[in-house]
Every structure is written in C-alpha cells, then in structure tokens.
C-alpha positions in Angstrom: 38.6 -55.7 -3.8 39.7 -58.2 -6.5 42.2 -57.7 -8.8 42.7 -58.5 -12.1 45.5 -58.6 -14.6 45.0 -56.2 -17.9 47.3 -56.7 -20.6 47.6 -56.0 -24.2 48.3 -59.3 -25.9 51.2 -58.5 -29.0 49.3 -57.8 -32.2 51.4 -60.9 -34.4 50.9 -63.8 -32.0 48.8 -66.7 -33.6 46.1 -69.5 -33.0 47.0 -71.1 -29.4 49.3 -68.4 -28.3 45.9 -67.0 -27.7 44.4 -69.5 -25.3 47.7 -69.8 -23.7 47.6 -66.1 -22.6 44.0 -66.3 -21.5 44.6 -69.4 -19.5 47.6 -67.7 -18.1 45.7 -64.9 -17.0 42.9 -66.9 -15.5 45.4 -68.6 -13.5 46.8 -65.3 -12.2 43.3 -63.8 -11.4 42.9 -66.9 -9.2 46.0 -66.9 -7.5 46.2 -63.1 -6.6 42.7 -62.9 -5.4 42.9 -66.1 -3.0 44.5 -65.7 0.5 47.9 -66.1 0.8 47.5 -68.9 3.4 45.3 -71.0 0.5 47.8 -71.2 -2.3 49.7 -74.5 -2.0 50.5 -76.9 -4.3 47.3 -78.9 -3.6 45.1 -76.1 -4.0 46.8 -75.3 -7.5 46.1 -78.6 -8.4 42.8 -78.9 -7.4 42.0 -75.5 -9.3 43.5 -76.6 -12.2 41.9 -79.9 -12.3 38.4 -78.5 -11.5 39.2 -76.0 -14.4 40.2 -78.7 -16.9 37.2 -81.2 -15.7 34.5 -78.2 -16.6 36.1 -78.1 -19.7 35.0 -81.4 -20.5 39.0 -82.9 -20.2 38.7 -86.5 -18.4 41.5 -89.0 -17.9 44.2 -86.4 -16.1 47.1 -88.2 -15.6 51.0 -87.3 -16.2 52.4 -89.9 -18.4 56.4 -89.4 -18.2 58.3 -90.8 -15.6 60.6 -88.2 -14.8 57.9 -85.7 -14.9 55.7 -88.0 -12.7 58.5 -88.0 -10.2 58.8 -84.2 -10.7 55.5 -83.7 -10.4 54.2 -86.4 -7.4 57.4 -84.4 -5.5 55.9 -81.0 -6.1 52.6 -82.1 -5.5 53.7 -84.6 -2.2 52.1 -87.7 -4.4 54.4 -91.1 -4.1 
C-alpha cells in the first residue's frame, strides 16, 4: 500500500509558496513510502539531486563555507 499526504493549501498564499508546498509534499510522499532502512542522508541527497536534474538544474553545489561545512557534516563529505 502506498501512502500519500493529503492537505489543503491556505487560500492566502501566493507565488513560490505553492511550489514550496508541492515540493515538500513530494519529498514527504517519497520518504514515507521508502523502507525505513533505505532513508538516510545519502538516499535523500541522491533523490533530491536526481529530481533537480530531471528539472534541468545543473552545477549543483553549496556556496557558503559554513553551509558547506554543515552540508558535508550532515552528508558525510570532507
């Protein structure tokens, strides 16, 4: 059985908030339907990178030194 998040968007939101809600809903639906032993930092990062590339995003990188440090700490980089 597949689970799917259902929600009602607030009527007063505009623009990019719709896309943000849709993106978070998609991430939630993917994570909740993955076996628990397959959801970790590496699989989440890989899934997000794959989805961004499918939307024709390229040159994915982290630009801030502190953000890079936190990203690498969270995702096992150096």
